[in-house]
Structures are given as structure tokens and as C-alpha cells.
N, C-alpha and C positions, 0 to 999 in steps of 0.2 A: 753494456749489459743492463745499466741503470735507465737508459733510454727506452730500452725494450719493455722493461717492468712498469716504466712510467705509461707507455702507450696502453698496456693491459689495463692498468688502473683507470685510465681516462675511458677506455672502452667499456669496462665494468660499470662505471659512472654512468654512462649514456644509457646502457642497458636498464640500470636500476631506475634511472628517471623515465625512461620511456614506459617501463613496466608500471610505474607509480602513476603516471599520466592516464594509461589505459584504464587502471583500477578505479581511478577517480572519475572518469567519465561514464563508465558503465555501472556505477554505483546506484543501486535503485532508490537508496535514501535520497541522493542528490536529485534524481529524476523527480521524486515525489515534492521535494522542496521547489524545484524549478516549476513543477506545474501548479503547485499551490500559489506561487508568486504570479503566475501568469493567468491564474484562475480558470485553468483546464481540468479535465477530468483524469485521475490516474489512480489506478487500483494497485496497492502494494500489499502483496500477501505470500506467506510461506506456506504452500499448500501441504507439504510434507511434514510441518510442524502444526498439529492441531492446538497445542497450548499456546502458540503465539498469535496475537491478535493482528487482525489486518487493519490498513490504513487506506482511506479513501478521501481524495481531495476532488472538490466539485464547486465551480463558481467561487473560488476563495475560502471555502469552508472545509475544515479538515474533521472528517468522520472517523471514529474508531469502531470496530466490531469485534465482539468476543464470540469465538467458536464454540460449540458444545457437541461433543461425538456422543453418538446413539447408534442404535441398530435400525437397520432396514431390513426388508425380505431377504436380501442376499448378502449384506456385509455390514461392517461398521462404517458409518459415514458421519459427516457433519449433519446433524438434524436440525439443529437450532442456531440462531445467529441473533446477537442483541446489537443494535447499532445506536450510538449516541454521537452527538457534536461535541467536540473538545471545548469550543467556545460558543455558546449559544447567543451571544450578542452578534455574531455575523450571519445568523439565519434570516436575517431581514432581507426580503426581495425573493425568497426561495418560495415557490408553490407546491402544490401537491404533485403535479407532473414531474418536478425535479426528484422528489423523493421515490415517485414510482420508477424513474429512470434509474436511480442508485439501486433501489430494490431488484430491478431486472438485471442489472449487471452482476449482483451477488448472487442471483439465481443462476445465471450463467456458469458462474464458478463452481457453486454448490447447488445442484439442482433437487437435491432432496431435503431441503432445508426449509424451515419456516423463519422468516424474518420478523424480528420483533423491534419496534422503536421505542427508545426511552422517552421521557419528557423533555421537552415540550412538543416533541415531534409526533408522538402518538396521538396528542390531542387534537393536532391539525388533520391528522389521516382518519379520524373516527368520522 
């Protein structure tokens, strides 16, 4: 009887470890950190929660965007987004086309929005 219970406990431990490993590998925050380290593009957003800011990593720079809800002709949607770099020292080497690419990706996610950049990026885009 004790051997049977021990086998059940080992089986339960294996299932818990497998579940934890799967949760770790599909975690969006981990994917964002990995893309940030590899200097790739990744857009992390919870579209269902308008109050939660989105994060974008592009070429090793982490950007954060704040969404604002408003009205369109037919519904309530995100109508304005403010975007800024978390660490402005890492902006070196980025050009206007890079920011236009990021803006295009934001417009894909939120087509009825106006993207506003905070300093010093808005000075470059003028």
C-alpha cells in the first residue's frame, strides 16, 4: 500500500513539474525579456485591459505605451496612445524609420488611435 501511494506522489510531482515548465515557456513576460536581450521586436499587450500599459521591445530598447479610451463613431475604443522609451540612453542608433515601424505596429493593434511620442523622440519626428 505504501509503495502504491509513493508511486502516486511521484506521478503527481511529475505532472506538477511539467505544468510549471509549460507555464514558464509560454509566459509572455519571458518572451519579452528574451526578445529584448536578442534585440528583436516584440509587442506585449493585454488588449482586454485598457488600463494596463503595453510594452514593446525593438533593437534592444524597451518602450512603454499608455492607452486612452475614447469614443469613435460606433463604439468605445482606444483613441490615443502615448509612447516613451524607458531608458533614453539606449536610443542611440535609432532613426525615424524605426519609430515609424513601431508606430505602424501600434496602428495594426489599435487602428483608430493617434500615436503620440514623448520627449526626446517627438523632437526627432517633427
